[in-house]
C-alpha positions as CSV (number, residue, x, y, z in Angstrom):
1,X,-51.8,10.6,71.0
2,X,-48.4,9.8,69.1
3,X,-45.3,7.9,71.3
4,X,-43.0,10.2,72.1
5,X,-40.3,7.7,72.3
6,X,-41.3,6.3,68.5
7,X,-39.9,8.4,66.2
8,X,-41.8,7.3,63.4
9,X,-44.6,7.6,65.9
10,X,-45.8,11.1,63.7
11,X,-45.5,9.4,60.2
12,X,-47.8,6.0,61.2
13,X,-50.2,8.0,62.6
14,X,-50.6,10.4,59.9
15,X,-50.8,7.7,57.7
16,X,-53.2,5.1,60.5
17,X,-55.6,8.1,59.7
18,X,-55.7,8.5,56.7
19,X,-56.2,4.8,56.2
20,X,-58.9,5.4,58.6
21,X,-60.9,7.9,57.0
22,X,-60.6,6.5,53.5
23,X,-61.8,2.9,55.4
24,X,-64.6,4.5,56.7
25,X,-65.9,6.5,53.6
26,X,-65.5,3.6,51.2
27,X,-68.0,1.6,53.4
28,X,-70.7,4.5,53.5
29,X,-69.9,4.2,49.7
30,X,-70.4,1.0,49.6
31,X,-74.0,0.9,51.3
32,X,-74.8,3.6,48.3
33,X,-75.0,3.7,44.9
34,X,-71.7,3.7,42.4
35,X,-69.9,1.1,43.4
36,X,-71.5,-1.5,41.4
37,X,-68.4,-2.3,39.0
38,X,-66.9,-3.6,42.5
39,X,-69.2,-6.2,43.8
40,X,-71.8,-8.8,42.6
41,X,-75.4,-8.0,41.6
42,X,-76.3,-11.3,43.8
43,X,-75.3,-14.2,45.1
44,X,-77.2,-17.7,45.3
45,X,-76.3,-20.3,47.2
46,X,-74.2,-22.2,44.7
47,X,-71.7,-18.8,45.2
48,X,-72.5,-19.1,49.1
49,X,-71.0,-22.6,48.6
50,X,-68.1,-21.0,47.2
51,X,-67.1,-18.4,49.3
52,X,-67.8,-20.5,52.1
53,X,-65.2,-23.6,50.3
54,X,-62.6,-20.7,50.3
55,X,-62.7,-19.4,53.9
56,X,-62.5,-23.2,55.2
57,X,-59.7,-24.0,52.8
58,X,-57.6,-20.5,54.2
59,X,-58.4,-21.7,57.5
60,X,-56.8,-25.0,57.2
61,X,-53.7,-23.3,55.2
62,X,-53.2,-21.4,58.3
63,X,-53.8,-23.8,60.7
64,X,-51.4,-25.8,58.5
65,X,-48.8,-23.6,58.5
66,X,-48.9,-22.9,62.2
67,X,-48.5,-26.4,63.3
68,X,-45.5,-26.6,60.9
69,X,-44.0,-23.0,62.0
70,X,-44.8,-24.8,66.1
71,X,-42.7,-28.3,65.2
72,X,-39.9,-25.8,63.4
73,X,-39.4,-23.4,66.2
74,X,-39.4,-26.5,69.0
75,X,-36.8,-28.3,66.7
76,X,-34.6,-25.1,66.3
77,X,-34.8,-24.4,70.5
78,X,-33.8,-28.3,71.1
79,X,-31.1,-27.7,68.8
80,X,-29.9,-24.1,70.2
81,X,-30.2,-22.9,66.4
82,X,-31.1,-19.2,65.6
83,X,-34.9,-18.3,66.0
84,X,-34.5,-15.4,63.9
85,X,-36.4,-16.1,60.8
86,X,-35.7,-15.2,57.1
87,X,-38.5,-15.3,56.7
88,X,-39.0,-11.1,57.9
89,X,-37.8,-10.2,54.7
90,X,-37.1,-6.7,55.7
91,X,-35.8,-6.5,59.3
92,X,-33.0,-5.3,57.8
93,X,-34.4,-2.1,56.4
94,X,-37.1,-2.2,58.9
95,X,-34.5,-1.9,62.4
96,X,-33.2,1.7,60.4
97,X,-36.2,2.9,61.2
98,X,-36.0,3.1,65.0
99,X,-33.1,5.5,64.3
100,X,-34.7,8.1,63.1
101,X,-34.8,11.5,65.4
102,X,-37.8,12.6,66.8
103,X,-39.6,15.2,65.9
104,X,-39.1,14.7,61.5
105,X,-42.4,14.0,61.5
106,X,-44.0,16.7,63.0
107,X,-44.7,18.9,59.9
108,X,-45.9,16.1,58.0
109,X,-48.6,15.2,60.3
110,X,-49.6,19.0,60.3
111,X,-49.7,18.3,56.1
112,X,-51.8,15.3,56.7
113,X,-54.2,16.5,58.7
114,X,-55.2,19.8,56.3
115,X,-54.4,17.2,53.7
116,X,-57.6,14.7,54.9
117,X,-59.4,17.9,55.5
118,X,-59.6,18.2,52.1
119,X,-59.9,14.8,51.2
120,X,-62.4,14.2,53.0
121,X,-65.0,17.0,52.1
122,X,-64.5,15.8,48.6
123,X,-65.7,12.9,50.2
124,X,-68.5,13.5,52.2
125,X,-69.8,15.3,49.1
126,X,-69.4,12.4,46.7
127,X,-71.3,10.2,50.0
128,X,-74.2,12.8,49.8
129,X,-74.5,13.1,46.7
130,X,-75.0,9.2,46.7
131,X,-77.0,8.0,49.7
132,X,-79.1,11.5,48.6
133,X,-80.4,10.0,45.7
134,X,-78.6,11.9,43.7
135,X,-76.3,10.7,40.7
136,X,-72.1,9.7,41.7
137,X,-70.4,12.8,40.4
138,X,-68.0,11.6,38.0
139,X,-64.3,10.6,38.7
140,X,-62.0,13.4,37.3
141,X,-60.2,13.3,34.2
142,X,-57.5,11.0,34.8
143,X,-54.8,13.1,32.2
144,X,-55.7,16.0,35.0
145,X,-54.5,14.0,37.8
146,X,-51.3,15.2,39.8
147,X,-49.3,12.0,40.6
148,X,-49.0,9.0,38.4
149,X,-47.5,6.1,39.9
150,X,-47.8,3.0,37.8
151,X,-48.6,1.0,40.7
152,X,-51.9,2.6,40.2
153,X,-52.3,2.7,36.4
154,X,-55.5,0.0,36.4
155,X,-58.5,1.7,35.3
156,X,-60.0,0.2,38.1
157,X,-58.3,2.8,40.5
158,X,-60.1,5.5,38.1
159,X,-62.9,4.0,37.7
160,X,-64.7,4.6,41.6
161,X,-64.2,9.1,43.2
162,X,-63.2,6.5,46.4
163,X,-59.8,4.5,44.9
164,X,-59.1,7.5,42.7
165,X,-58.9,9.7,46.4
166,X,-57.3,6.9,48.4
167,X,-54.0,6.5,45.6
168,X,-53.9,10.1,45.0
169,X,-53.9,11.1,49.0
170,X,-51.2,8.5,49.3
171,X,-49.4,9.9,46.9
172,X,-49.2,12.9,48.1
173,X,-47.9,12.3,51.8
174,X,-46.0,10.2,50.4
175,X,-43.9,12.6,48.7
176,X,-44.4,15.1,50.9
177,X,-42.3,12.8,53.5
178,X,-39.7,12.2,51.3
179,X,-39.3,15.7,50.5
180,X,-39.2,16.9,54.3
181,X,-35.8,14.5,54.9
182,X,-34.7,15.9,51.9
183,X,-35.1,19.2,52.9
184,X,-34.2,18.7,56.8
185,X,-31.0,21.1,58.7
186,X,-28.6,19.9,60.4
187,X,-27.9,16.1,58.6
188,X,-24.8,14.7,57.3
189,X,-24.8,13.4,53.4
190,X,-24.7,9.4,55.4
191,X,-27.5,10.2,57.5
192,X,-30.1,12.2,55.2
193,X,-29.3,9.0,53.4
194,X,-30.2,6.9,55.6
195,X,-33.4,8.4,56.3
196,X,-34.5,8.7,52.6
197,X,-33.9,5.1,52.0
198,X,-35.9,4.2,55.5
199,X,-38.9,6.8,54.5
200,X,-38.7,5.6,50.7
201,X,-39.0,2.1,52.2
202,X,-42.2,2.6,55.3
203,X,-43.7,4.4,52.2
204,X,-43.7,1.8,49.8
205,X,-44.8,-1.0,52.3
206,X,-47.8,1.4,53.8
207,X,-49.3,1.8,50.2
208,X,-53.0,1.2,49.9
209,X,-52.3,-1.8,46.7
210,X,-50.6,-4.2,49.3
211,X,-53.6,-4.1,51.2
212,X,-56.5,-6.6,50.1
213,X,-59.8,-3.9,51.4
214,X,-58.0,-1.3,49.9
215,X,-57.5,-2.6,46.0
216,X,-60.2,-2.4,44.0
217,X,-58.5,-4.7,41.6
218,X,-57.8,-7.1,44.3
219,X,-61.3,-6.8,45.9
220,X,-62.9,-7.0,41.3
221,X,-60.4,-10.6,41.0
222,X,-61.8,-11.7,44.7
223,X,-65.4,-11.7,43.9
224,X,-64.6,-12.9,40.3
225,X,-62.7,-16.0,41.8
226,X,-65.0,-16.3,44.7
227,X,-61.9,-15.7,46.9
228,X,-60.1,-18.6,45.6
229,X,-56.8,-16.1,44.3
230,X,-56.8,-15.5,48.5
231,X,-56.2,-18.9,48.4
232,X,-53.9,-19.6,46.1
233,X,-52.1,-16.4,47.5
234,X,-52.0,-17.9,51.3
235,X,-50.5,-21.1,50.1
236,X,-47.9,-18.7,48.3
237,X,-47.1,-17.1,51.4
238,X,-47.2,-20.5,53.0
239,X,-44.3,-21.7,51.1
240,X,-42.3,-18.9,51.1
241,X,-42.0,-18.3,54.9
242,X,-41.1,-22.5,54.9
243,X,-38.7,-21.4,52.6
244,X,-37.6,-17.9,54.8
245,X,-37.7,-16.4,51.2
246,X,-39.5,-14.3,48.4
247,X,-40.3,-16.0,45.8
248,X,-40.0,-14.8,42.0
249,X,-40.2,-17.0,39.1
250,X,-41.7,-20.8,39.0
251,X,-39.8,-23.3,40.8
252,X,-39.6,-26.0,38.7
253,X,-39.1,-24.1,35.3
254,X,-35.1,-24.6,35.3
255,X,-32.6,-27.0,35.9
256,X,-28.8,-26.2,36.4
257,X,-26.9,-28.1,33.2
258,X,-30.4,-28.5,31.3
259,X,-31.7,-24.9,30.7
260,X,-29.5,-23.2,32.8
261,X,-25.9,-23.1,33.4
262,X,-25.7,-25.8,30.0
263,X,-22.4,-24.2,28.3
264,X,-20.3,-27.6,27.5
265,X,-17.4,-28.3,30.1
266,X,-15.5,-29.4,32.7
267,X,-14.6,-28.9,36.0
268,X,-10.7,-28.9,36.2
269,X,-9.6,-27.9,39.7
270,X,-10.9,-27.5,43.0
271,X,-10.7,-26.9,46.3
272,X,-12.8,-26.2,49.7
273,X,-13.5,-22.9,48.5
274,X,-14.1,-22.9,45.1
275,X,-14.3,-24.9,41.8
276,X,-12.6,-24.0,38.3
277,X,-14.8,-24.8,35.3
278,X,-12.9,-24.4,32.1
279,X,-15.7,-24.7,28.7
280,X,-15.2,-27.0,25.5
281,X,-14.0,-24.9,22.4
282,X,-16.6,-23.9,19.8
283,X,-14.1,-22.8,17.3
284,X,-11.3,-24.6,15.6
285,X,-8.7,-21.9,16.8
286,X,-9.0,-19.8,19.8
287,X,-6.8,-16.8,21.3
288,X,-3.4,-18.1,23.0
289,X,-4.4,-16.4,25.9
290,X,-6.9,-17.8,28.0
291,X,-9.9,-15.7,30.0
292,X,-10.7,-16.0,33.6
293,X,-13.6,-14.7,35.0
294,X,-14.2,-14.7,38.4
295,X,-18.4,-14.2,39.4
296,X,-19.5,-12.8,42.6
297,X,-19.2,-14.9,45.8
298,X,-22.2,-13.5,47.2
299,X,-24.1,-15.5,43.2
300,X,-24.3,-18.3,42.0
301,X,-21.6,-17.6,39.3
302,X,-24.1,-18.9,36.0
303,X,-25.5,-15.1,35.6
304,X,-22.9,-15.3,33.2
305,X,-24.2,-18.1,32.2
306,X,-27.9,-18.3,32.1
307,X,-30.2,-19.5,29.1
308,X,-28.1,-20.2,26.0
309,X,-29.3,-17.3,24.6
310,X,-28.5,-14.5,27.3
311,X,-25.0,-16.5,28.3
312,X,-22.6,-14.0,28.2
313,X,-19.8,-17.3,29.0
314,X,-20.8,-19.3,25.4
315,X,-20.5,-16.1,23.8
316,X,-17.2,-15.5,24.5
317,X,-16.8,-19.4,23.6
318,X,-17.7,-18.7,20.5
319,X,-16.1,-15.7,19.8
320,X,-13.1,-18.0,20.2
321,X,-11.6,-17.6,23.5
322,X,-10.0,-20.1,25.9
323,X,-12.9,-19.5,28.9
324,X,-12.3,-20.7,32.4
325,X,-14.9,-19.6,35.4
326,X,-14.6,-20.2,39.0
327,X,-17.5,-21.7,40.8
328,X,-17.5,-20.4,44.5
329,X,-18.9,-22.4,47.5
330,X,-21.4,-21.5,49.3
331,X,-20.2,-21.2,52.5
332,X,-20.8,-24.0,55.9
333,X,-20.0,-24.0,59.5
334,X,-16.2,-24.5,57.8
335,X,-16.1,-21.8,56.2
336,X,-16.1,-20.4,59.5
337,X,-12.3,-19.2,59.4
338,X,-12.3,-18.1,55.9
339,X,-11.4,-14.3,55.3
340,X,-10.3,-12.1,52.6
341,X,-7.1,-13.4,52.2
342,X,-8.5,-16.8,50.9
343,X,-10.6,-15.4,47.9
344,X,-7.6,-13.3,47.1
345,X,-4.9,-16.5,47.3
346,X,-7.8,-18.6,45.7
347,X,-7.7,-15.5,43.0
348,X,-4.0,-16.5,42.5
349,X,-4.0,-20.1,42.4
350,X,-6.5,-20.4,39.7
351,X,-4.4,-17.7,37.6
352,X,-1.5,-20.1,38.3
353,X,-3.5,-23.2,37.7
354,X,-4.6,-22.3,34.2
355,X,-0.8,-20.7,33.5
356,X,0.2,-24.5,34.0
357,X,-2.2,-26.4,32.5
358,X,-2.1,-24.6,29.3
359,X,1.6,-22.9,29.5
360,X,1.1,-19.5,29.0
361,X,2.6,-17.2,30.8
362,X,0.1,-15.2,31.6
363,X,-4.5,-15.5,31.9
364,X,-7.0,-12.5,31.2
365,X,-9.0,-11.3,34.0
366,X,-13.1,-10.4,34.6
367,X,-14.2,-9.6,37.9
368,X,-17.9,-9.0,38.7
369,X,-19.2,-6.9,41.4
370,X,-17.2,-8.1,44.7
371,X,-15.4,-10.5,43.0
372,X,-13.7,-7.3,40.5
373,X,-12.8,-5.6,44.2
374,X,-11.0,-8.3,45.4
375,X,-9.4,-8.2,41.5
376,X,-7.9,-5.2,42.0
377,X,-6.8,-6.1,46.1
378,X,-5.5,-9.2,43.8
379,X,-3.7,-7.1,41.1
380,X,-2.3,-4.5,43.6
381,X,-0.6,-7.8,46.0
382,X,1.0,-9.6,42.5
383,X,2.6,-6.1,41.2
384,X,4.1,-5.5,44.8
385,X,5.7,-9.1,44.7
386,X,7.3,-8.6,40.9
387,X,4.6,-11.0,39.9
388,X,2.2,-8.6,37.3
389,X,2.7,-10.2,34.4
390,X,1.0,-13.1,35.2
391,X,-2.5,-11.0,34.0
392,X,-2.3,-10.0,30.5
393,X,-5.6,-8.1,31.2
394,X,-7.8,-7.2,33.6
395,X,-11.7,-6.4,32.9
396,X,-14.3,-4.8,35.6
397,X,-18.4,-5.8,35.6
398,X,-19.6,-2.9,38.3
399,X,-17.1,-3.3,40.6
400,X,-16.1,-1.0,43.0
401,X,-12.6,0.0,45.0
402,X,-13.6,2.9,46.5
403,X,-16.8,3.5,48.7
404,X,-17.2,6.3,49.3
405,X,-20.0,7.2,46.6
406,X,-21.2,3.4,46.7
407,X,-25.0,4.1,47.3
408,X,-27.9,2.5,49.3
409,X,-25.9,-0.1,50.3
410,X,-24.8,1.9,52.8
411,X,-28.3,2.1,54.9
412,X,-27.2,-1.3,56.3
413,X,-23.8,-0.7,57.3
414,X,-23.6,1.3,60.2
415,X,-22.6,0.5,63.6
416,X,-25.9,-0.9,64.9
417,X,-26.7,-2.7,61.3
418,X,-23.9,-4.3,61.7
419,X,-23.6,-5.8,65.3
420,X,-27.3,-7.6,63.9
421,X,-25.1,-8.8,61.0
422,X,-22.9,-9.9,63.5
423,X,-25.3,-11.3,65.9
424,X,-27.0,-12.9,62.2
425,X,-24.4,-15.2,61.5
426,X,-22.2,-15.8,65.0
427,X,-23.9,-19.2,65.7
428,X,-23.5,-20.9,62.3
429,X,-20.5,-18.7,61.4
430,X,-22.0,-18.2,58.1
431,X,-25.0,-15.5,57.0
432,X,-27.5,-17.1,55.5
433,X,-27.8,-15.8,51.7
434,X,-31.3,-15.7,52.6
435,X,-30.6,-12.5,54.8
436,X,-28.3,-10.8,52.3
437,X,-31.0,-12.0,49.7
438,X,-33.6,-9.8,51.6
439,X,-30.8,-7.0,51.7
440,X,-30.6,-6.4,48.1
441,X,-34.5,-7.1,47.5
442,X,-35.3,-3.8,50.1
443,X,-33.3,-1.4,47.4
444,X,-36.1,-2.2,45.1
445,X,-38.6,-2.9,47.4
446,X,-41.3,-1.5,44.8
447,X,-40.1,-4.2,42.3
448,X,-38.9,-7.0,44.3
449,X,-41.0,-7.1,47.0
450,X,-44.6,-5.7,47.1
451,X,-44.9,-5.8,43.0
452,X,-44.6,-10.0,44.5
453,X,-46.9,-9.7,47.8
454,X,-49.6,-7.8,45.6
455,X,-48.9,-10.1,41.9
456,X,-48.3,-13.4,44.4
457,X,-50.2,-13.6,47.8
458,X,-53.5,-10.7,47.2
459,X,-54.0,-11.6,43.4
460,X,-52.9,-15.4,43.1
461,X,-51.4,-15.3,40.2
462,X,-48.8,-17.6,39.3
463,X,-44.8,-16.9,39.0
464,X,-43.3,-16.1,36.0
465,X,-40.4,-18.4,34.7
466,X,-37.8,-16.0,34.4
467,X,-34.3,-17.0,34.6
468,X,-32.6,-14.4,35.5
469,X,-35.5,-14.2,38.4
470,X,-34.6,-17.8,39.6
471,X,-31.0,-16.5,39.6
472,X,-31.3,-13.8,41.8
473,X,-33.2,-16.2,43.9
474,X,-30.8,-18.8,43.8
475,X,-28.6,-17.3,47.0
476,X,-25.1,-18.0,48.3
477,X,-24.4,-18.5,51.8
478,X,-21.4,-15.8,53.3
479,X,-18.6,-16.8,55.7
480,X,-19.1,-14.2,58.6
481,X,-16.3,-13.0,59.1
482,X,-15.0,-11.9,55.9
483,X,-18.5,-10.5,55.2
484,X,-18.2,-8.3,58.5
485,X,-14.9,-7.6,57.3
486,X,-16.1,-6.5,54.2
487,X,-18.4,-4.4,55.4
488,X,-16.3,-2.4,57.9
489,X,-13.3,-1.8,56.4
490,X,-14.0,-1.6,52.9
491,X,-18.1,-0.4,52.5
492,X,-17.6,1.4,55.9
493,X,-14.1,2.8,56.7
494,X,-12.9,2.9,52.7
495,X,-9.3,2.1,53.4
496,X,-8.9,-0.3,50.3
497,X,-8.1,2.8,48.7
498,X,-5.1,3.8,51.8
499,X,-1.9,2.8,50.5
500,X,-1.5,-0.4,52.2
501,X,-4.1,0.6,55.0
502,X,-5.1,-3.4,54.5
503,X,-3.0,-6.2,53.6
504,X,-3.7,-9.6,52.2
505,X,-1.2,-12.8,52.0
506,X,1.0,-11.4,54.6
507,X,1.0,-8.1,51.1
508,X,-0.3,-4.9,52.2
509,X,-2.5,-3.9,49.3
510,X,-1.4,-0.2,47.2
511,X,-4.1,0.3,44.4
512,X,-1.6,2.9,42.7
513,X,0.7,0.2,41.8
514,X,-2.2,-1.9,39.3
515,X,-0.2,-0.9,36.2
516,X,-2.2,-4.0,34.1
517,X,-4.2,-2.8,31.3
518,X,-7.5,-2.8,32.3
519,X,-11.2,-2.4,31.2
520,X,-14.0,-0.7,33.7
521,X,-17.5,-1.0,32.9
522,X,-20.3,0.3,34.6
523,X,-24.2,0.5,34.4
524,X,-25.6,3.9,34.2
525,X,-28.5,2.7,36.7
526,X,-26.9,0.5,38.4
527,X,-28.3,1.0,42.3
528,X,-25.9,-1.7,43.3
529,X,-23.0,-0.2,42.5
530,X,-23.2,3.3,41.3
531,X,-21.8,4.5,38.4
532,X,-19.7,7.4,40.0
533,X,-18.3,4.7,42.5
534,X,-17.4,2.4,39.5
535,X,-15.9,5.3,38.1
536,X,-13.2,6.0,41.0
537,X,-11.2,3.0,39.6
538,X,-9.7,5.2,37.0
539,X,-8.0,7.1,39.8
540,X,-6.6,4.6,41.3
541,X,-4.6,2.9,39.2
542,X,-2.2,3.6,36.8
543,X,-1.4,1.5,33.6
544,X,-3.6,2.1,30.8
545,X,-7.1,1.8,31.2
546,X,-10.6,2.2,29.1
547,X,-13.9,3.1,30.5
548,X,-17.3,2.3,29.2
549,X,-20.3,3.0,30.6
550,X,-23.6,1.1,29.5
551,X,-27.2,1.5,29.6
552,X,-29.2,-0.2,33.0
553,X,-28.1,-1.9,36.1
554,X,-26.2,-4.0,37.6
555,X,-27.2,-7.3,36.3
556,X,-29.2,-5.8,32.4
557,X,-26.2,-3.6,31.9
558,X,-23.9,-6.2,31.8
559,X,-26.1,-9.2,30.6
560,X,-27.2,-7.8,27.0
561,X,-26.4,-10.3,24.5
562,X,-25.6,-8.0,21.0
563,X,-28.3,-10.3,19.3
564,X,-31.5,-8.4,22.0
565,X,-30.6,-5.7,20.9
566,X,-31.1,-3.8,23.9
567,X,-30.1,-0.4,25.5
568,X,-26.8,1.3,24.7
569,X,-23.4,2.2,25.8
570,X,-20.9,5.0,25.7
571,X,-17.3,5.7,25.7
572,X,-15.0,8.7,25.7
573,X,-12.3,10.2,27.5
574,X,-11.4,7.5,29.7
575,X,-9.0,10.4,31.5
576,X,-11.9,12.5,32.1
577,X,-11.4,14.2,35.4
578,X,-15.2,13.2,36.5
579,X,-17.9,11.0,35.8
580,X,-20.0,13.7,34.5
581,X,-17.0,15.0,32.3
582,X,-16.8,11.9,30.7
583,X,-20.1,11.4,29.7
584,X,-20.6,15.4,28.6
585,X,-17.9,14.1,25.9
586,X,-19.3,10.8,24.9
587,X,-20.2,9.1,22.1
588,X,-23.8,7.1,22.8
589,X,-23.5,3.8,20.7
590,X,-26.5,1.2,20.6
591,X,-27.1,-2.6,21.9
592,X,-24.7,-4.2,23.4
593,X,-21.0,-3.4,24.4
594,X,-19.7,-6.9,23.9
595,X,-18.8,-6.5,21.0
596,X,-16.9,-3.4,21.7
597,X,-15.3,-5.0,25.0
598,X,-13.8,-8.1,22.7
599,X,-12.4,-5.7,20.4
600,X,-10.7,-4.3,23.1
601,X,-9.6,-7.3,24.6
602,X,-7.9,-8.4,20.7
603,X,-5.8,-5.2,20.6
604,X,-4.2,-6.6,24.1
605,X,-2.8,-10.2,22.5
606,X,-4.7,-11.1,19.1
607,X,-2.5,-14.7,18.9
608,X,-4.3,-17.8,18.1
609,X,-3.4,-21.2,18.6
610,X,-5.4,-24.4,17.7
611,X,-8.1,-25.5,19.9
612,X,-6.7,-29.5,21.1
613,X,-5.0,-30.8,24.0
614,X,-5.8,-29.5,27.0
615,X,-7.6,-26.4,25.5
616,X,-10.4,-28.7,25.2
617,X,-11.4,-30.3,28.6
618,X,-12.9,-33.5,28.5
619,X,-9.9,-35.3,26.2
620,X,-7.8,-38.0,25.8
621,X,-6.1,-38.3,29.1
622,X,-8.1,-35.3,30.9
623,X,-10.9,-36.5,31.8
624,X,-11.4,-33.8,34.7
625,X,-13.6,-34.1,38.0
626,X,-17.1,-33.7,36.5
627,X,-18.9,-32.0,34.2
628,X,-19.8,-28.8,34.0
629,X,-21.3,-27.1,35.9
630,X,-20.1,-28.8,38.8
631,X,-21.2,-29.5,42.8
632,X,-20.7,-26.2,44.5
633,X,-22.9,-24.5,42.1
634,X,-25.5,-26.7,43.2
635,X,-24.5,-27.1,46.7
636,X,-27.7,-25.2,49.5
C-alpha cells in the first residue's frame, strides 16, 4: 500500500511492481528453453571452485571495508567531525524527491498497471510456449521497437524476449513519468523544472541496466569470468566509497607538470588565495598587451592546460601571447571568512601585478564560468572607480551574469538545498569539493554516474586514461560563506543585474557601466551555463561586444583546439534582440573558434615587443617562486 506521507510512493510502487513482475517472469523462463545464450551448458568441479573463490573474495572485500568504515566513523566521532560522507553522491538530488507534491504519480500508477497487464500477457504466452515444449517466439525486429536508448544498444537486450520486454517497458514508464510532470497544471516554472529534474534522476537510477540480475550484458560477463567481474567491481566500489567520490578515469595515468599542466612557466606572484603563473614565451616577439586568464575557483585551472594537444594555454603562447593564469587555492579552514570581495580584490591585484611587472598600462583578460561572473563585477567596479583603462579587453568563456535562465543548477538552490549545503560546510568553514562534484555529476547522471556504475562496478572494467575526466574528478573545496552567498545572491535572487544591489570592496556594482570591449563565448549544448543565460550579458554591458556560439557544451565547447577539427561555431549579429534571433541570422563555421577569437584580440591591439626581460620568466634576476604549475594546484 502506498504511504500517504511519501509523495514518491506511487511512482516507487509502480516501478517496484514492474520489476517484481519482470523478475518473477524471468525466473520462470530461466527454468525453460530459450535461455541458453545466457547460462553455461554445465559447470564442472573446477569451475565450481572458481565461483566459490569469487564468492569468498567478495565477502572478504566487504568485511574489510566494513571494518575500515567502523574505524573511520569512530575517528570522526572522536574529533567531532561531520559524519555525512561525500560518498553519498546523490544526496543533493535525492533530497529534492521528498519535496514532490502528493498525488503526482496517481495517473502514472494507473498507466503502469495497465501497461504491466499488457506486457504480462505477452510474457505469459512466451512462458507457456516454452514450458509447453514449443519453440520460443522470436524477438521483434529491432527496427520495429517503439523506443531506442543507447543504454540498451547491446544485442543482448534483444536476443531474449524477456530482456527486450524488460527494457522496453522501462522506457515506456520512464517517458510517461516525465511527460506527466510536463503536463501538470498549477506549477510555476521553477517548480516544474525541479520536478522534471527529480523525476529524471529517479528514472535513471531505476534503469534495469543498473542491476546485476536485470542486465543480460552483466549476466553474460559474470558467467564468462566466473564472477571475477563482480570482484573487480566490488574493489572499485569500495575504493570509491573510501575516497567519497566516483572514479571516472585511471587515477595513475596523469601527473601534473609531466603529462598534464606541463606548459613551461614560473609562479611569479603568490597570495593566500591564489598563485599567478607566467608562461615562457615560444616566439621571438609577443603582443605588447599581456593576457591574464581567470579560471573558475570551483575547478583546477589546468582545464585550459590539459595534454599539449588540447592545451589552450600552450596554443595561446604559441600564437605569440604573454600568458598569465591564476591558480586558485583549494579552500581550507583558514579561508572560512573568504567572500566575493576577496576574489574581486584578487582579480584586481593580479591585473595590477602584471601591469607593474611588464610595465604596461593595461591587460587582456579571460574569465571562465564563475570567474567570468566575477570578472564582470570587477570591470564594473573598475569603471565606477575611473580605472577601466586597466583592462584592454575582456573575454568570457561560458560565463553568466543574469541567472534568470541558468538551467538545471537552480534545482539545487531552493531554501531546503541551501540549508543543507550550509550544514555540510558549517563545521570546517568550507564546502568539500566532492559534494559539488556530486551535484555536477547529477546534472548528467546517465553519463557521469550510472554509466560508471555499470561499466566499473557491475562489468568490472578497468578505468580509461582520459585527461578531461581526470580533471573533472580533481575536486576543489570552496569557502563556505562565499559559496552560500553566491548561490543566494546570484543564482536564487539574481541581484548582479540589478544596479547597485550588490557591492564588493566598498564599491557598488552596476554592470551597465561596463564599456570594456568584450568577447562572449557560449556553448550550444551547455547544461551548466546555458547559452540563453550567457547571452544575457549582451543586454547589460554597454561597450562593444561580440557574441559567439560554439558547438558542444561547457567544457568541450571551450577546449576545442584547431588541430582536432571538431565541432563548429556561429557568428552573427551580436546586437540581435534575442539568442534565437542571433542563431537565425548567424553563419556557421566548421572547427575551432580559437583562431576567430585571436583575430578579434589582434583587432584590439596588435603591437608586438621582444620576448625578453620580464617577458621570459626565470631569467637572470627573475627566478620566480617555483616552476609551473605550482603548489596550489596540487593541494588537496
